C-alpha positions in Angstrom: 12.7 252.0 149.0 9.0 252.3 149.9 7.2 253.9 147.1 3.9 255.8 147.8 1.0 256.0 145.8 1.5 259.6 144.6 5.2 259.3 143.7 4.6 259.7 139.9 2.3 262.5 140.3 4.9 264.3 142.8 7.8 263.7 140.0 5.5 265.2 137.4 4.8 268.2 139.6 8.6 268.8 140.1 9.2 268.5 136.6 6.3 270.4 135.6 4.7 267.8 133.5 0.9 267.1 133.3 0.0 263.4 133.4 -3.3 261.8 132.9 -4.5 259.3 135.5 -3.5 256.4 133.0 -0.1 257.7 132.8 0.3 258.2 136.5 -0.7 254.5 137.0 1.8 253.5 134.2 4.5 255.5 135.6 3.8 254.3 139.3 4.0 250.7 138.0 7.5 251.5 136.1 8.9 253.1 139.0 8.0 250.1 141.2 9.9 247.7 138.8 12.8 250.1 138.6 13.1 250.4 142.4 12.5 246.5 142.7 15.4 246.1 140.2 17.7 248.5 142.1 16.9 246.6 145.5 17.9 243.4 143.6 21.3 244.9 142.6 21.7 246.2 146.2 21.7 242.7 147.6 24.5 241.3 145.4 27.7 241.0 147.5 30.5 242.8 145.5 32.9 242.7 148.2 35.1 240.5 146.3 35.1 242.4 143.1 38.3 244.1 142.4 38.2 247.9 141.5 38.7 248.5 137.9 40.5 251.3 136.1 37.2 252.8 134.9 36.2 253.3 138.5 39.5 255.1 139.4 39.1 257.4 136.3 36.2 259.1 137.5 38.1 260.4 140.5 41.2 261.9 138.6 40.4 265.4 138.8 40.3 267.0 142.5 37.7 269.6 142.8 39.6 272.7 143.9 39.2 276.3 143.5 41.3 278.4 141.1 43.7 280.3 143.0 45.6 281.9 140.0 43.8 285.3 139.9 45.0 286.0 136.3 43.6 282.7 135.2 40.3 283.4 137.2 40.1 286.7 135.4 40.6 285.2 132.0 38.0 282.6 132.5 35.6 285.2 133.8 36.2 287.5 130.8 35.2 285.0 128.4 31.6 285.4 129.5 29.4 288.1 127.9 27.3 288.8 131.1 29.0 289.5 134.4 27.8 290.8 137.7 30.0 291.3 141.0 33.0 289.4 139.6 30.8 286.4 138.5 29.5 285.1 135.4 25.8 285.2 134.5 24.2 282.4 132.5 20.7 281.9 131.2 18.1 280.4 133.3 18.2 276.6 132.8 14.6 275.8 133.8 
């Protein structure tokens, strides 16, 4: 991945964090080191490595919608705030 000069500044803006010029330079250097390391890892040939049980465990639960209407109503009723048959949660950001 090619890093541009203002990547640290862009990331800071997205995270709504203010950085000084020194911090931007420091984080740009750290990001470059991180991406260089990821590039090194990507170059390793893992085609002969056997899949482990831990890797398979990450895909145990299929992501399927709830089709049992009574279960769906029970789950939705557990939330204090609801709107249009959906649950309302507090804003995260």
